[in-house]
N, C-alpha and C positions, 0 to 999 in steps of 0.2 A: 705167485704170479698174478693170480686174479685180484688179490688185495692190492698189489702194486698198481695194476692197471686202473682199479677203482679209484685209488688215490690220485692218480694222474688225471682221470676224468673230472674229478671234483675240483682239482686245481685249475683245470682248463675252464670249467664253468664259472669258477670264482673270478678268474681273470677276465672272462668275457663280460660278466656283470659289472665289474669295476670299470671296464672300458665304456660300457653303455652309460653308466652313471656319469663318468667324466664327460661324455659327449653331451648328455642332457644339461650338465652344469655349464658347459661352454655355450650352449644355445640359449640358456636362461638370460632374460633381459633384466636390467636394473629396475626395480619397482619404482613407480612414480611417487613423488613426494606427496605426503598427506596434506590436504588443505587444512591450515591451522585456524583460519577464521571461522567463528561460529556461524557466519552468514551462509557458508557452504552446506550447512545442515538442511537448508531450505531450497537449494538449487541443484540441478543435475546437468552434467555436461552432455551435449548432443553427441550421438554416436558417429554421425557423418561429419561433424565439425567440432573437434575438441576445443576450439577457441571461442565457442559460443555455449551458453547455458540457458536453461529455462527454469522458471519458477515452478516448484512442485505443486502449487496450489491453483494458479490461474493460467500457467503455461506461457507467460510472457517471456520473450527471449532477450538476452543481453550479451554483448561482447565481453569476453573474459580472458583475453590473452594475458599470460602471467607477467609479461614485461610491459606490454603496451597499454593494457586496460587495468583499471583498479576495480575495487568492489563497492565504491561509493554509490554508484547508481543502483546496484543490487540491494544495498542496505536501505537506501531511501525508498526503493520500491516496496521492500518488506514492511516498512513503517506504514505505508498507505494501502497495502494489498488487502482488499475486503475479504477475499477468499481465505487468506491466512488468518485474519481475525476470526472468521467463522470457524475455521479448523481449531484454533486455540480454545474457543468457547466450547466446542464439542469435546475436545480432549479433556478440558478441565471438568466437564460433566460426565465423562465416560466412566471413570472409576470413582465410586462413591464410598466415602468413609464416614462413619458416625462420629459426630463431634458436638460439643455444646456451644450454643450461641449465647453471648452475654459475657459472663465472667464475674469479676468481683463487683459486688453491689447489685447484681441482677438476681433477684430471687427466683425467676422462672427457670433459667438455664435450660432452655428447650433443646432437645436432642434433634439434630438435623443431619441429613446426608449431604456431604459436600464432595466435590470432585477433586482429583489429584492429578498433577502432571509434572513431568520433569522440568519443562520450561517455566512453569509457575514457581516451582521451588527455587530454580536457579535465579529467577528474577528477584525473588524475595531475599535470597542471599546477597545479591548485588545491592539491593536497597539497604540491607542491614549493614554492609560494609560502608556505604556512603553516609547514611544517617547516624551510624554509631562512630564515625570517624576512626574506623579500624584500618590497620594496614592491609594491603591486598593479599599479603602472605598469610593472613589469618585463616584462609580456607585450607592451607597446608598444615595447620596445627593438628597434631595427632589426636589431642584430646577432643577438639571440636569434631574431627572426623569420626572419632569413636562415638561421640554423643549422637551424631546424625545417623550412624549405622544402626544404633539402637532405636532411636526415635522414628526414623524413616528409612527402613532397610532398603527400599527400592530406589532411593535417591542416589544418583551418581554425582559425587562432589566434583565440581570443576576445579581446575588448577588456578593459580594466581594469575597466570598469563591470560587465561580465558576470562577470568573476572575483570582483568584490566580492559579487555576488549568489550566486555559487557557494560562496563562503566561508561566507556566512550559511546557505545550504542544508545544507552539510556539517556546520556547527556544530549545527544543529537535529537533523540525522539522528543524529550521534554522541551528542548529549545524550539523545535518546529511548532509544537503546540502553543507555547507561550508567544512566539513570534506571530503566529496566526491570530491569537487573541488581540495583540496590540495593533497589528497592521490592518486586519479586517475591519476593526472598529474605528480605524483612523484615530487611535487614542492619543490625546495630548498628555505628555508626561512631564514631571519635574524630576531633577536628578540631584543626588548627593555623591560626592567623590572624596577620596582621601588616598594617601600614599603610605607605604609600609616597606621596610627592609627585612627580608627573611633571614633565616640562619644560613642560607646559601650565599648571603651577601648580595642578593638580587633585589632590586626595587620593584614592588608590585603596586599597581594602581587599581582600585576597585571603583566601579560605577554602579550605583543602585538607582533603579527607576521607581518612582512613586506615582500612582494614579488611582482615581476613583472610577470603577467600572460602571456599566449600565445598571447594575443592581445596587449601586451606591455603597459598595464595599471598598474600603481602602486597601490597596495592594502595594506591597513592597517586594521587589524582585532584584536580585543581583544580576546584572546583564553583562558584566565584564570583570574579570579578575586576571589581569595580564601584566606581563613584564613591561616596564617603561625604562627607556634608556637614561634619562636624566630628569631632574625635578624643575626644569625651566618651565615658565608659564606657557610658552608657545607649544612645547612638547605635550603638556597636559591638555591644552586645547585641541591639538591634533588627535590625541587619543579619544577625546570625547566625540569629536566629529566622526572619526572612523567607526566608533561604536554605534552612533546613530545610523550611519549608512549600513552597517552590517545587519542591524536589526530592522531596517526599513522604517525607522521612526522619523516622520516628517514634521512633527508638530511638538514644539518644546515650549514650556511655560517658564520654569525657573531652575536655577542651579544653586544649591546651597553648599557653601564651602567655608573653611575656616578663614582666619584673618591674615594668612600669609600673603605677602605682596605678589607672589607668583600667581596666586589664584585670580587677582585682578586682571593680570595679563591674559590668563586662560579664558576667563569669561568674556573679555573683550574680543578675543580671537574667535570664539564660538559664535558670538553675536555677528561679527563681520562675515563669517563663513555662511551662516544661515541666511543672512540678508542677500548674499551672493547667489543663493539657490533660486532666487526670483520666484519664491513661493510665498504669496501674500499671507498664507496661513501658517508659515513656519514658526514665527515668534509673534508675540503680542506687543503692540505699541512700540515696535522697533527695538524691543529688548531693554527699554528704559528701566524696568523693574525686575529684570531677570536675575540679577545678582543679589542673593540673599546670604547675609553673613550668619554664621553659626551662633545662635543665641547662647548655647551652653558655653562656648569659648569666651564670649563677651562677658558672661556672668562670672566666669572664673577669673578674668582679668580684674573685674570690679572688686571681687571679694579679696583676692590676694593683695591688692593695693591697700585695702583696709586692715588686713591682718598684720601688715608690717608694723602698725602702731602697737600691736599686742605682742611683739616678739618676746620680751622678757617673761611676761606672765605665762604665755603658752609654753615657752621653753622650760620653765620651772615645773609646770605640771607634767610635761612630756618626760622630764628626767625622773620625776618621782614614779611615774608609771613604768619607766624603763627599769628602775630599781626593783620594783615588785615583780616584774616579768623576767628578770635576769636569771632566776633559778627556781627550781621546783620548791626548794626549802623556803625561800622568801615568799613565794606565792602562797604556800600553805600557811605560813605565819600570818600573811595578810588576810587570808580567809578567816582565820581564827579571830583576828581583830574585828573583822566585819561582823562576825556572829556575836561578839561581845557587845558591840555598840548597836546591834539590831539593824544593820544595813540590809537592803533587799538582796535576794539571791542573784547570783551572776558573778561577773568578774570585770576587770578593767581591760581595755583594749589599747594597743599602741597604734599611733597613726603613721601614715606615710607623709612626711613633711611637704612633698610637692603636690599633694592632693588635699585641697582645703576641706572637702566634704568628709574625708577621713579624720581630719583634725577636729571638725565639728562633732563627730561621733565620739572621738576620744574625750573631748571636754565634757560632753553630755553624760557619758558613763562615769567619768572621774568625779563629777559633782555628786553623783549618787553615793559615792564612797568617801566623801570628804571626811566624815567622822572616823572612818577606818584608817585613813592616812594620818590623821591627827593621833590616833591611838598607836599606830606602829612607830611613830616618831618618839613616843614615850617609852615603849617597851623594847624596841629593837636598837641596840647600841650601834651596829654597823651602819644604820640609816644616816646618822649625822656625818660619820666618817666618809660616806659615799659622796656627799656634796662638798667635802673639803678636797677631794681629788681634782686633778687637772685633766681637762679634756681639750685636745688641740692647743696645749700650752697655756690654757686659761682655766681659771677656776670654774667648775661646773655650776651652771645656774640652778638656784634652788637652795633649800626646799621652798615650796610655795607658801607664802604667808596669807593672812586674811585678805589683804588687798588683791592678791593674785586670784584667789578663789572668787572674790566679789566681781572682778573683771570677767572672769570666765563665765560666771552666771549671766552677766549682761550679754556677753557676746554670743552665748548659746541661744538665748531668746531671740536675738537679732538675726543670727545666721539661719534660724529655722525658715525665715522667709526665703532665703537664697537656696536652702537645701530643698524645700518643696518646689521651688521654681526650676531647679536643676532636674528633678524627677519629671516634672511636666514637660520641659523642653526635650528631654531625652527619650520620651516615648516615641516609638516608631510604628506601632500598629494601631494607633488611634489618632484621630485628627488633632493637631496641636496648633495650627495657625490661627484658629478662631479664639483660642485662649491666650495667645501670646501677648497681645496688646494689653489685655487686662492685667497680666502678670507684670509687664513693664510698668504699668500705672501703679501697681502695688509697691514695686521697688522705688519708684519716684516718690511716692508718698512717705515711705519709710525713711528715705534719705532726707527728705524735707523735715520730718519730725526729729531726726537726730541732729540736724544742723541747728535746730532751735533749742537744743539741750543746754543746761547750765554747766555741764561737765566738760572742761576743755579737752580731755582725752577723747570723749565721744564725738565732739565737734571735729577734732583733727581727723579721726577715722572717717567720718562722714564726708569731709571735704576731699580726702584722698579717693574715696569711692566715686564721688560726684564727677571728678575729672574724667575718669574712664567712662562713666555713664554717658556724659554729654558727648564724648568723642564718637560714640557709636549710636546712641539712642536719643539724642537731642531731638525733640519732636518736630520742631519747625523745619529742619533741613536734613539731619543725618539719618533718621530712621527710614527704612524702606516702607513707603506708604501702602504697599500691598498688604502689609501686616495689619494695618488699620482697616483696610477693606475687608480682610478676612473676618475680623471681629464683627463688622457690620452685617456680613452675610450669614452670621449665626442668627437664626430667627428669634432668639431670645434677646438679642441686643439691638440690631438695626442702627440707623444713623444717630439716633438720640443717645445711644450709649457712647459713641465716639465723642459727641459734643460734651457729654457728662465728664469724660476724662480730660478734655481740653479745659473745661472750667476748673478742674482740680489743679492741673499743671499751671495754667495761666490765670490764676485766681484774680490778680490785680490788673489784668490786661484784657478787657472785653474785646478790643479790636483784634488782638491776636487769636482769640477764640473764634471769632467770625472768619478771620482769614484762613485758619486751619480747617474749619468746617467747610468753607467754600472750596478749598483745595481738594479735599476728599470727595466732595460731590462732583467736582469737575473730573476727577479721575474715574469715578463711577460712570459718568456720562461717556467718557472716552472709551472705557471698556465696553459699554453697551453698544456704542457705534461700531467699534471694531468687530465685536462678535456678530452684530447684525449683518455687517458686510460679509463676514465669513459664511454665515448661514445662507445668505442669499445666493452665494456662489457654490454652495454645497448641496448634497442630496437632502431631500426633506427628512429622511430618517435620522440624519445627524442632529437635527434640531427638535426632535420629538422623542425624547427618552422617557421611560416610565420610572416613577419613583415608588417603591413599595410603601404601602400604608404603614404608618407608625414608625418609620425609620428616616433618619436624616444623616447621611454620611457616616453611619456607624457610630455616631457620637451619642453620648447620654449626658444627663446632668452630672456635672463633676463635683466631687467634694471640695475641690479647690475654690469653688465659688462661694462657699459658706464659712470659710475659716477666718478667724481674726487673729491678729498677732499682737501680743503685748510687748511694748518696749519700755524697759525701766528708765527712769529719769532721775537725775541727781546722784550725788556720790553715796547716798545712804544705801541704795540698793535694797531697801526693805520691801519693795514690791507694792507699796501703797500708792505712790505717785508715779503713774505710768501713762504713756501714750497708748491709745487704742487705735491702731491703724488697721483698717479693714480694706478688703479688695474694692476697687471702684465699681465692679459689677454688683457687689452686695449693696452698696449705697444706691446704685441705679435701680436695682430691683425693688428696694424699699420705696423709692420715689415713685416708680410706676404703680406699685401696689396702692399707695395713698391716692394717686391721681385717679385710679380706676375704682376707688372705694372698696378695695378688697376683692373685686371680681377677678376671676381667673382669665388671663388673656391668652388665647390660643394662637400660636404662630405656626405656619406650615408653608412648605414650598409647593406650589401648584404648577407643575411643569406644563400642563395643558394650556394654561393661561399665560405663563411666563417662560417659554422654552429657552429664550436667550439668557435670562437671569439664571435659569437652571444650569446651563452650560458654564456660565461664569463661575457659579458657586462650586461646581465639580472641580474645575481647574484650580481655583484659588485655594479651596480648602485642602487640596491634595499636597500643597507646598509644605515640605518638612522644614521646621525651624532650627534643626540641628543636624550635624553630620554623624550622629551616633549610629544611625542605621548602617552607614558604610564602615565606621570604625569597628563595629561589632564583628564584621567579617574577618578582621585581622586576628581576633582571638581564635576563630576557627582555623585560619591559615596557620597560626602558630602551632596548633595541634596537628594539622595535616602535614606540615613540613617541619617536624621536629628534628633533632640532631640525628635520630636513627633512620630517618627517611628523607635525607637531604638530596637523594639522587632522583627524586620525582621530577619529571619534566614539567615545564610551565603549562603545557596543554593538559596534562593529567591533573595538575593542581587546580586549574580553572574548572575542569569537568567535575572534580570532587566537590569543590566549594559551591559552585553554582547549582549543581544538581541537588545537593543537600538543602540549599535554601529553597529551591522550588518544591521539593518533595515535602518539606516540613511547613510550607506556607500556611496550610490550614491548621497546623498543630502548634504554631508559634504562640507563646505567651508574650506579654509585653517585655521587650528586650531592654528594659532599663537595667543598668548594672546595679543590682541591689546590694549595696555595701553592708547593710545590716544582716542580710542572709549570709554573706561571706564571713562576717564576724561570728555569727552563730555557729557556722561550720567550724571555724578555727577554735572556738570555745569548746565545741563538742569533742574535737580531736585532742585538745589539751586536757580536758577532764578525763577522757579515755586513757590517756597516757598516765595521768596521776593515779587513776584507779588501778592500772597495771602495776605501777611502782609500789602502791600500797599492798597489792596482793602478793607481789614478790617479797616485800619486807615481812609480811605475815607468814609466808612460807618459810623464810629463813629463820624467823623466831621459833616456829613450830619444830623445824629440824633441829635447831640448837637445843630446844627444850628436850626433845627426844634423845639427843646425844648425851645431855646431862643425866637423864634417867638411866641410860645405858652405862655411863661411867660409874654411877653409884652401884 
């Protein structure tokens, strides 16, 4: 009985406890949703008012209703909060770890104690994602997380969503700082722009700002990478104006664009809109010289028109290179032939027919192996059969004969002028406007020399090139005279250099030389009067900038000033009878040297005596002569929005591309597309593959030999 009653009492207690638990669950409220934004790590909700929060560092309060208010004000406050910055500095210095400063190439490798913080590591991961063009999901990679757990055990790796928010926060932070730099200094900028269609089938427009700051450093910053609805000129112009308003840019000098007709409409639209702002300082000389055509594109049109005369010879050499590169066996046989005839090390490269500079490099490398091609024609039977086959229902052009190789030799020497000019025009982190007119003068002299040739084929090629040259760069009317002014503002050149080029171009017309000299002087006077009026209506600080000693716009003496180009003359091609065409500046420098009896002439810009001239020089020299700076952004865009990441929103794409450009601004090398480096990379991978094939074949032979031994 007692046991029975005991069991009943236990059951009653259990029932009572179950009822109590059920009552507690019924009273339990649904927990509030966790704030997902990283900004909430730095703010606390007020106890008496959950719709308001305060900064954890300075105590400033903000409205934070979940539906009515956003967190933009809180985020912007965090970027400017001095108390938060002090806290971060203290946190980074609170925990000290021993590390070596320096690294590779530093013999000292001093051991220092450096602080660690979660925020600093998280920020570093965000920069790694942006600058390394990695997917946001990289932080979810198990191998990367394992590495971090070993290297930094105390670091809590954020998720990809958190990294996405951090990317946007960093983008806004960097934009505020860059915007402050441009607006506070009332910086006048020049722009380049271009269009691109992504894998998402969306059209993007990039706008890049170029300016020389108060320290005389040339800056290049992408300020917009956004979707554009169509490619009409008016729409492009609207995008440019909207971008200027967004960044608070009130002063524009030039816009460099390619030769599409829509860009003419766009530049005209921007000019009219800026004039409507009723800001006398918005544009210079009513925008008469604001439209700068991309010199690299013009150069491409000139060269391609001349290469049409070489179609058969180029096609024959291209086909023989194709034959050699068509299989590993043929390439190996070609290398053996090259060794037999003592050709230099290396290999031949195949061009992209729509890129003339790659055709130049193909011809240049093929000429080095001409003896190897002749040798393979003798020992390789399939070689002749290859050229008897039909391609597109016509017999394949080739093999190249002596005349084709001779023409290739001439064209390579001539195209070197254009190849070097393309590299100069395509530079985006060095001043190019002061060298542009000298290069145009060199091309003019080269065409004049070819037109005087006794070879009809050379003359025909020169006339084809001359037609496009005069269309865009005819000195008396077609060329933008601001490019001539830029060369004059180079302290090594001045007005006498421009007159020297005029004498070369208009050798038999003294009146034309004087007319062009007067036109350029008048433009300089107009510029001076315009800037003088601007400075009189501006603050004194805007007209008295300091120039660091020993520097001038970040430019230095260029190797392009001292090169000479040999042009072969006559059908013999033996190299004895050649034109010697040198840069106009080279001849001008010799002339000045003789006039000064060998004394060194020192030129410098003294801004304390000539503040207006200093401001003119800063704005004119900052003008880019090609759109390469904007076009290069598309290679980054292509990697950011590849086929695996086509779901990225346009806002995130702009944040990734712009922030990468801003963060790497001090790390940028010259972003000229170096085709030779690309070729070296291709050759390296090709040789690596051949080495792998040889090692595989050697392994098979060894195994077969071992099997033979075992069979015995």
